[in-house]
N, C-alpha and C positions, 0 to 999 in steps of 0.2 A: 328670693331671686327677683331681679329687676328685668324690665324689658328694655332692650337696646332700640332706640328710636332714631336719633339724629335727624330731627325734623325742625324746620324753621318755626319760630314763635314771634309774637309781637309782645315785647316787654313794656311795662309801665313803671314809671319812677315818680317819686315825690319831688318836691322843690329842691331838695339838697342832693338828689341823685340816687337815693336808695331804691332798690328794686322792691316794688310793692305788689305787683301782680303780673300775670302774663296771659295771653290768649293763645290757645292751641286747639286746632280742629274745631273752631267755632265756640269753644267753651272758655270762660274766664276763670282763672285760678288765683286766689288771693295768697300772697306770700305771708305766712304767719311768722316765720323766723328763718334767718340764714344760719344754717348749722355749721358750715365749713366753706372756706374758699381756698383754692390753690391754683398754681400756675402763675405766670408772670405776664405783665402787660404786653410785651412784644409778641409772645406766642399765643396770647389769649388767656382768659381766666375761666375757671369752672366754679360754679356755685352749687352747693348742696343745700336745698331749702325744704322746709316743711310747708305744705300748701293745703288749702281747703278749696274744694270745688264741688260740683254737683254730686259727685260720687263719694264725697267724704274727704277724709284726711289722707295725704300721701306724702312721700318724700320724693323730690325730683332733683335731678342733676342737670343744670343748665350751663351751656357753654357760651362764652361771649368772646367775639373777635371784633374789636373796635365797636361799631354800633350794630353788628349783626349778632343775633341771639339764636340758639338752637336748643331744643330739649334733647338731651342725650339719653337719660334713663329715667324710669319711673319705678319706684319701689312702694309696696303697700306699707302703711305705717302701723 
């Protein structure tokens, strides 16, 4: 089961625009892999990613609406 969060995050990108990390609740999480994306640009996109942080590896679902990012769910990996 995942936790429903829907909280804002600060996303980081590389020079070509790929999501590389995000900061949530004062902790930085490195994005290891984008597992899936869905949604369309006008309504926003959702990214399911495998991340590594202080507590280990997890799967997170991140929502993007233009330049605003939110963490939607976190699942244990």
